[in-house]
N, CA, C and O atoms as a CHARMM CRD file, in Angstrom:
* protein
*
  228
    1    1 MET  N     -8.00900  15.89800 -28.88900 PROA 1      0.00000
    2    1 MET  CA    -8.45000  16.46600 -27.43000 PROA 1      0.00000
    3    1 MET  C     -7.67200  17.41400 -26.92700 PROA 1      0.00000
    4    1 MET  O     -6.67500  16.94100 -26.38200 PROA 1      0.00000
    5    2 PRO  N     -7.75000  18.66900 -26.89700 PROA 2      0.00000
    6    2 PRO  CA    -6.83400  19.67000 -26.46100 PROA 2      0.00000
    7    2 PRO  C     -6.56300  19.58900 -24.95400 PROA 2      0.00000
    8    2 PRO  O     -5.52900  20.02200 -24.44600 PROA 2      0.00000
    9    3 ASP  N     -7.79200  18.86700 -24.11400 PROA 3      0.00000
   10    3 ASP  CA    -7.42900  18.92600 -22.75800 PROA 3      0.00000
   11    3 ASP  C     -7.14900  17.40100 -22.42000 PROA 3      0.00000
   12    3 ASP  O     -7.48600  17.07600 -21.28200 PROA 3      0.00000
   13    4 LEU  N     -6.65400  16.52400 -23.12300 PROA 4      0.00000
   14    4 LEU  CA    -6.31400  15.21400 -22.85800 PROA 4      0.00000
   15    4 LEU  C     -5.48400  15.22400 -21.60500 PROA 4      0.00000
   16    4 LEU  O     -5.91300  14.63600 -20.61200 PROA 4      0.00000
   17    5 ALA  N     -4.18300  15.92400 -21.57000 PROA 5      0.00000
   18    5 ALA  CA    -3.44700  15.61700 -20.60300 PROA 5      0.00000
   19    5 ALA  C     -4.12300  16.13200 -19.18600 PROA 5      0.00000
   20    5 ALA  O     -3.78900  15.57000 -18.14300 PROA 5      0.00000
   21    6 VAL  N     -4.94100  17.05600 -19.17000 PROA 6      0.00000
   22    6 VAL  CA    -5.68700  17.44700 -17.72100 PROA 6      0.00000
   23    6 VAL  C     -6.71100  16.49700 -17.64900 PROA 6      0.00000
   24    6 VAL  O     -6.96700  16.21200 -16.47900 PROA 6      0.00000
   25    7 ARG  N     -7.36800  15.92200 -18.44700 PROA 7      0.00000
   26    7 ARG  CA    -8.13100  14.66400 -18.13700 PROA 7      0.00000
   27    7 ARG  C     -7.36800  13.59200 -17.59500 PROA 7      0.00000
   28    7 ARG  O     -7.74100  12.98800 -16.58900 PROA 7      0.00000
   29    8 ARG  N     -6.21500  13.29600 -18.26800 PROA 8      0.00000
   30    8 ARG  CA    -5.46500  12.25200 -17.93300 PROA 8      0.00000
   31    8 ARG  C     -5.01700  12.28800 -16.34900 PROA 8      0.00000
   32    8 ARG  O     -5.22700  11.33400 -15.59900 PROA 8      0.00000
   33    9 ASP  N     -4.47000  13.32300 -15.99600 PROA 9      0.00000
   34    9 ASP  CA    -4.13800  13.77200 -14.73900 PROA 9      0.00000
   35    9 ASP  C     -5.24400  13.53900 -13.76500 PROA 9      0.00000
   36    9 ASP  O     -5.02300  12.87100 -12.75500 PROA 9      0.00000
   37   10 ARG  N     -6.28100  13.98800 -13.97600 PROA 10     0.00000
   38   10 ARG  CA    -7.46600  14.31000 -13.22400 PROA 10     0.00000
   39   10 ARG  C     -7.77800  12.92900 -13.01900 PROA 10     0.00000
   40   10 ARG  O     -8.09000  12.70800 -11.84900 PROA 10     0.00000
   41   11 ALA  N     -7.80100  11.84000 -13.83000 PROA 11     0.00000
   42   11 ALA  CA    -8.26000  10.61200 -13.77500 PROA 11     0.00000
   43   11 ALA  C     -7.32700   9.53000 -13.00700 PROA 11     0.00000
   44   11 ALA  O     -7.70600   8.48200 -12.48500 PROA 11     0.00000
   45   12 ALA  N     -5.90100  10.09400 -13.07700 PROA 12     0.00000
   46   12 ALA  CA    -4.98600   9.25200 -12.33600 PROA 12     0.00000
   47   12 ALA  C     -5.05100   9.80800 -10.89700 PROA 12     0.00000
   48   12 ALA  O     -4.90000   8.96000 -10.01700 PROA 12     0.00000
   49   13 ALA  N     -5.22200  10.91000 -10.55800 PROA 13     0.00000
   50   13 ALA  CA    -5.16900  11.49900  -9.18000 PROA 13     0.00000
   51   13 ALA  C     -6.43800  10.73500  -8.57900 PROA 13     0.00000
   52   13 ALA  O     -6.26700  10.03600  -7.58000 PROA 13     0.00000
   53   14 ALA  N     -7.61900  10.83900  -9.11600 PROA 14     0.00000
   54   14 ALA  CA    -9.05200  10.29000  -8.81300 PROA 14     0.00000
   55   14 ALA  C     -8.68600   8.70500  -8.48400 PROA 14     0.00000
   56   14 ALA  O     -9.14800   8.25300  -7.43700 PROA 14     0.00000
   57   15 LEU  N     -7.96000   7.92000  -9.24200 PROA 15     0.00000
   58   15 LEU  CA    -7.65700   6.59700  -8.81000 PROA 15     0.00000
   59   15 LEU  C     -6.42000   6.39000  -8.01100 PROA 15     0.00000
   60   15 LEU  O     -6.01400   5.24900  -7.79200 PROA 15     0.00000
   61   16 GLY  N     -5.83700   7.38500  -7.59200 PROA 16     0.00000
   62   16 GLY  CA    -4.63700   7.12900  -6.79000 PROA 16     0.00000
   63   16 GLY  C     -3.44600   6.72100  -7.43800 PROA 16     0.00000
   64   16 GLY  O     -2.50500   6.29800  -6.76700 PROA 16     0.00000
   65   17 LEU  N     -3.37800   6.81700  -8.85800 PROA 17     0.00000
   66   17 LEU  CA    -2.08500   6.38900  -9.82100 PROA 17     0.00000
   67   17 LEU  C     -1.10600   7.41200  -9.84700 PROA 17     0.00000
   68   17 LEU  O     -1.35500   8.60800  -9.99100 PROA 17     0.00000
   69   18 ASP  N      0.00900   6.91000  -9.70500 PROA 18     0.00000
   70   18 ASP  CA     1.31700   7.61200 -10.13500 PROA 18     0.00000
   71   18 ASP  C      1.75300   7.37800 -11.60600 PROA 18     0.00000
   72   18 ASP  O      2.33700   6.33600 -11.90200 PROA 18     0.00000
   73   19 LEU  N      1.49600   8.27000 -12.47400 PROA 19     0.00000
   74   19 LEU  CA     2.10800   8.01700 -13.89900 PROA 19     0.00000
   75   19 LEU  C      3.43000   7.96000 -14.05200 PROA 19     0.00000
   76   19 LEU  O      4.20100   8.70600 -13.44800 PROA 19     0.00000
   77   20 PRO  N      3.79900   7.03700 -14.90300 PROA 20     0.00000
   78   20 PRO  CA     5.22800   6.99900 -15.24900 PROA 20     0.00000
   79   20 PRO  C      5.88800   8.12600 -16.06300 PROA 20     0.00000
   80   20 PRO  O      5.12900   8.84900 -16.70900 PROA 20     0.00000
   81   21 THR  N      7.14300   8.34900 -16.10700 PROA 21     0.00000
   82   21 THR  CA     7.74800   9.19700 -17.02900 PROA 21     0.00000
   83   21 THR  C      7.70200   8.65700 -18.35800 PROA 21     0.00000
   84   21 THR  O      7.56100   7.45300 -18.56800 PROA 21     0.00000
   85   22 GLU  N      7.83800   9.67900 -19.42700 PROA 22     0.00000
   86   22 GLU  CA     7.82400   9.13800 -20.71300 PROA 22     0.00000
   87   22 GLU  C      9.05300   8.11900 -21.13800 PROA 22     0.00000
   88   22 GLU  O      9.07200   7.25800 -22.01800 PROA 22     0.00000
   89   23 THR  N     10.01600   8.50200 -20.24800 PROA 23     0.00000
   90   23 THR  CA    11.50200   7.54600 -20.43900 PROA 23     0.00000
   91   23 THR  C     11.09300   6.23000 -19.90600 PROA 23     0.00000
   92   23 THR  O     11.38100   5.24800 -20.59000 PROA 23     0.00000
   93   24 ASP  N     10.47700   6.06200 -18.81000 PROA 24     0.00000
   94   24 ASP  CA     9.97600   4.92500 -18.22000 PROA 24     0.00000
   95   24 ASP  C      8.96500   4.08800 -19.09000 PROA 24     0.00000
   96   24 ASP  O      8.93200   2.85900 -19.03100 PROA 24     0.00000
   97   25 VAL  N      8.18600   4.79700 -19.86100 PROA 25     0.00000
   98   25 VAL  CA     7.14700   4.19200 -20.61800 PROA 25     0.00000
   99   25 VAL  C      8.07400   3.57900 -21.92800 PROA 25     0.00000
  100   25 VAL  O      8.11300   2.38000 -22.20400 PROA 25     0.00000
  101   26 LEU  N      8.60700   4.35300 -22.46800 PROA 26     0.00000
  102   26 LEU  CA     9.51100   3.97100 -23.59100 PROA 26     0.00000
  103   26 LEU  C     10.36500   2.82300 -23.43800 PROA 26     0.00000
  104   26 LEU  O     10.46400   1.96100 -24.31100 PROA 26     0.00000
  105   27 ALA  N     11.06100   2.79400 -22.20800 PROA 27     0.00000
  106   27 ALA  CA    11.94400   1.63800 -21.85900 PROA 27     0.00000
  107   27 ALA  C     11.07800   0.47100 -21.58700 PROA 27     0.00000
  108   27 ALA  O     11.51100  -0.59600 -22.02400 PROA 27     0.00000
  109   28 ARG  N      9.95000   0.44100 -20.96100 PROA 28     0.00000
  110   28 ARG  CA     9.00500  -0.61700 -20.72300 PROA 28     0.00000
  111   28 ARG  C      8.57200  -1.18400 -21.90500 PROA 28     0.00000
  112   28 ARG  O      8.47100  -2.40400 -22.03700 PROA 28     0.00000
  113   29 LEU  N      8.24700  -0.20100 -22.98000 PROA 29     0.00000
  114   29 LEU  CA     7.75200  -0.92900 -24.25200 PROA 29     0.00000
  115   29 LEU  C      8.84100  -1.55600 -24.97100 PROA 29     0.00000
  116   29 LEU  O      8.66200  -2.57200 -25.64200 PROA 29     0.00000
  117   30 ARG  N      9.75000  -1.09400 -24.87500 PROA 30     0.00000
  118   30 ARG  CA    11.13200  -1.54500 -25.70500 PROA 30     0.00000
  119   30 ARG  C     11.54700  -2.88900 -25.04400 PROA 30     0.00000
  120   30 ARG  O     12.10900  -3.72500 -25.75200 PROA 30     0.00000
  121   31 GLU  N     11.33000  -3.12600 -23.86300 PROA 31     0.00000
  122   31 GLU  CA    11.45800  -4.32400 -22.93600 PROA 31     0.00000
  123   31 GLU  C     10.71800  -5.35400 -23.38400 PROA 31     0.00000
  124   31 GLU  O     11.21800  -6.42800 -23.72100 PROA 31     0.00000
  125   32 VAL  N      9.31000  -5.06300 -23.42200 PROA 32     0.00000
  126   32 VAL  CA     8.29300  -5.88000 -23.68000 PROA 32     0.00000
  127   32 VAL  C      8.60400  -6.32500 -25.24100 PROA 32     0.00000
  128   32 VAL  O      8.69800  -7.53300 -25.46000 PROA 32     0.00000
  129   33 ALA  N      8.73700  -5.56700 -26.13100 PROA 33     0.00000
  130   33 ALA  CA     8.68300  -5.83400 -27.49100 PROA 33     0.00000
  131   33 ALA  C      9.92500  -6.56500 -27.87700 PROA 33     0.00000
  132   33 ALA  O      9.81400  -7.32800 -28.83600 PROA 33     0.00000
  133   34 THR  N     11.04600  -6.46800 -27.31700 PROA 34     0.00000
  134   34 THR  CA    12.10800  -7.34600 -27.57000 PROA 34     0.00000
  135   34 THR  C     12.64100  -8.34600 -26.65700 PROA 34     0.00000
  136   34 THR  O     13.37900  -9.23600 -27.07900 PROA 34     0.00000
  137   35 GLU  N     12.31400  -8.25400 -25.43400 PROA 35     0.00000
  138   35 GLU  CA    12.86300  -9.26400 -24.41300 PROA 35     0.00000
  139   35 GLU  C     11.74800 -10.01900 -23.89600 PROA 35     0.00000
  140   35 GLU  O     11.97800 -11.22800 -23.88700 PROA 35     0.00000
  141   36 ALA  N     10.66100  -9.69900 -23.48100 PROA 36     0.00000
  142   36 ALA  CA     9.71300 -10.42900 -22.68800 PROA 36     0.00000
  143   36 ALA  C      9.22700 -11.57100 -23.45200 PROA 36     0.00000
  144   36 ALA  O      9.03700 -11.40800 -24.65700 PROA 36     0.00000
  145   37 ASP  N      8.98800 -12.77100 -22.88400 PROA 37     0.00000
  146   37 ASP  CA     8.43900 -13.75000 -23.51300 PROA 37     0.00000
  147   37 ASP  C      9.14000 -14.38700 -24.82400 PROA 37     0.00000
  148   37 ASP  O      8.47000 -14.71300 -25.80400 PROA 37     0.00000
  149   38 LYS  N     10.43600 -14.52500 -24.76500 PROA 38     0.00000
  150   38 LYS  CA    11.09300 -14.93600 -25.83700 PROA 38     0.00000
  151   38 LYS  C     10.73800 -16.25900 -26.36000 PROA 38     0.00000
  152   38 LYS  O     10.91600 -16.49200 -27.55600 PROA 38     0.00000
  153   39 ASP  N     10.26100 -17.13000 -25.58800 PROA 39     0.00000
  154   39 ASP  CA     9.78200 -18.37100 -26.00100 PROA 39     0.00000
  155   39 ASP  C      8.43300 -18.41900 -26.58200 PROA 39     0.00000
  156   39 ASP  O      7.92700 -19.48900 -26.92200 PROA 39     0.00000
  157   40 PHE  N      7.82100 -17.25300 -26.70700 PROA 40     0.00000
  158   40 PHE  CA     6.33200 -17.18200 -27.09600 PROA 40     0.00000
  159   40 PHE  C      6.46300 -16.79100 -28.50600 PROA 40     0.00000
  160   40 PHE  O      6.90200 -15.65600 -28.69300 PROA 40     0.00000
  161   41 ILE  N      6.16500 -17.51800 -29.56200 PROA 41     0.00000
  162   41 ILE  CA     5.77700 -17.22200 -31.01800 PROA 41     0.00000
  163   41 ILE  C      4.50600 -17.02300 -31.45100 PROA 41     0.00000
  164   41 ILE  O      3.92600 -18.09300 -31.63800 PROA 41     0.00000
  165   42 LEU  N      3.84400 -16.04600 -31.68500 PROA 42     0.00000
  166   42 LEU  CA     2.53900 -15.52200 -32.16900 PROA 42     0.00000
  167   42 LEU  C      2.74600 -16.30900 -33.70300 PROA 42     0.00000
  168   42 LEU  O      3.71000 -16.15500 -34.45300 PROA 42     0.00000
  169   43 ILE  N      1.53000 -17.20700 -33.93400 PROA 43     0.00000
  170   43 ILE  CA     1.35600 -17.86400 -35.25500 PROA 43     0.00000
  171   43 ILE  C      0.14100 -17.22000 -36.15800 PROA 43     0.00000
  172   43 ILE  O     -1.01600 -17.24900 -35.74000 PROA 43     0.00000
  173   44 PHE  N      0.46500 -16.67000 -37.35400 PROA 44     0.00000
  174   44 PHE  CA    -0.65700 -16.43900 -38.04200 PROA 44     0.00000
  175   44 PHE  C     -1.16400 -17.69000 -38.68600 PROA 44     0.00000
  176   44 PHE  O     -0.60600 -18.26900 -39.61800 PROA 44     0.00000
  177   45 THR  N     -2.42300 -18.09700 -38.02400 PROA 45     0.00000
  178   45 THR  CA    -3.26600 -19.32500 -38.33400 PROA 45     0.00000
  179   45 THR  C     -3.47000 -19.76700 -39.80400 PROA 45     0.00000
  180   45 THR  O     -3.20100 -20.91100 -40.17000 PROA 45     0.00000
  181   46 PRO  N     -3.85500 -19.01300 -40.45600 PROA 46     0.00000
  182   46 PRO  CA    -4.39200 -19.38500 -41.79300 PROA 46     0.00000
  183   46 PRO  C     -3.22700 -19.70500 -42.77700 PROA 46     0.00000
  184   46 PRO  O     -3.43600 -20.48900 -43.70300 PROA 46     0.00000
  185   47 GLU  N     -1.76000 -19.00800 -42.57600 PROA 47     0.00000
  186   47 GLU  CA    -0.83400 -19.63400 -43.33900 PROA 47     0.00000
  187   47 GLU  C      0.33200 -20.53200 -42.49100 PROA 47     0.00000
  188   47 GLU  O      1.25700 -21.13800 -43.03300 PROA 47     0.00000
  189   48 ASP  N      0.07500 -20.47400 -41.07700 PROA 48     0.00000
  190   48 ASP  CA     0.77300 -21.29300 -40.28500 PROA 48     0.00000
  191   48 ASP  C      2.09100 -20.88600 -40.09400 PROA 48     0.00000
  192   48 ASP  O      2.93200 -21.73900 -39.81000 PROA 48     0.00000
  193   49 GLU  N      2.43900 -19.56500 -40.21800 PROA 49     0.00000
  194   49 GLU  CA     3.80700 -18.84700 -40.30200 PROA 49     0.00000
  195   49 GLU  C      3.93800 -18.04500 -39.12100 PROA 49     0.00000
  196   49 GLU  O      2.88000 -17.53400 -38.75300 PROA 49     0.00000
  197   50 PRO  N      4.98400 -17.79100 -38.40800 PROA 50     0.00000
  198   50 PRO  CA     5.16700 -16.94800 -37.28200 PROA 50     0.00000
  199   50 PRO  C      5.11600 -15.47900 -37.83200 PROA 50     0.00000
  200   50 PRO  O      5.36400 -15.19400 -39.00400 PROA 50     0.00000
  201   51 TYR  N      4.79700 -14.65300 -36.93900 PROA 51     0.00000
  202   51 TYR  CA     4.61600 -13.31600 -37.28900 PROA 51     0.00000
  203   51 TYR  C      6.29400 -12.69300 -36.99700 PROA 51     0.00000
  204   51 TYR  O      6.92400 -13.15800 -36.04700 PROA 51     0.00000
  205   52 ASP  N      6.76200 -11.89100 -37.67000 PROA 52     0.00000
  206   52 ASP  CA     8.00200 -11.21000 -37.57900 PROA 52     0.00000
  207   52 ASP  C      7.71300 -10.21900 -36.29800 PROA 52     0.00000
  208   52 ASP  O      6.59100  -9.74900 -36.10800 PROA 52     0.00000
  209   53 PRO  N      8.80300  -9.95200 -35.46000 PROA 53     0.00000
  210   53 PRO  CA     8.70500  -9.14700 -34.43100 PROA 53     0.00000
  211   53 PRO  C      8.78800  -7.60900 -34.95400 PROA 53     0.00000
  212   53 PRO  O      9.45300  -7.31400 -35.94600 PROA 53     0.00000
  213   54 LEU  N      8.07700  -6.68700 -34.22500 PROA 54     0.00000
  214   54 LEU  CA     7.95200  -5.44600 -34.93900 PROA 54     0.00000
  215   54 LEU  C      9.38700  -4.64300 -34.54500 PROA 54     0.00000
  216   54 LEU  O      9.91300  -3.83500 -35.31100 PROA 54     0.00000
  217   55 ILE  N      9.88600  -4.97400 -33.32800 PROA 55     0.00000
  218   55 ILE  CA    11.23000  -4.36400 -32.94200 PROA 55     0.00000
  219   55 ILE  C     11.96700  -5.40300 -32.78700 PROA 55     0.00000
  220   55 ILE  O     11.64600  -6.39300 -32.13000 PROA 55     0.00000
  221   56 LYS  N     13.29800  -5.19600 -33.55200 PROA 56     0.00000
  222   56 LYS  CA    14.32000  -6.53600 -33.32300 PROA 56     0.00000
  223   56 LYS  C     15.27100  -5.88100 -32.40500 PROA 56     0.00000
  224   56 LYS  O     15.48700  -4.67000 -32.46100 PROA 56     0.00000
  225   57 GLY  N     15.84400  -6.67500 -31.55400 PROA 57     0.00000
  226   57 GLY  CA    16.74800  -5.82500 -30.49800 PROA 57     0.00000
  227   57 GLY  C     17.49500  -7.00500 -30.02600 PROA 57     0.00000
  228   57 GLY  O     18.36100  -6.88100 -29.16100 PROA 57     0.00000
């Protein structure tokens, strides 16, 4: 979609949202993937084995 950024900005403005910067988004993604809920383990039920983390940090 060549006009995706324009549509995104228009939707954010209509909803009164401030969009984060790319740096903020990537930092949050890394935080969630490596640090948040370290006590939570997702189990693959059929084999009763935990999933490996996608990002190890």
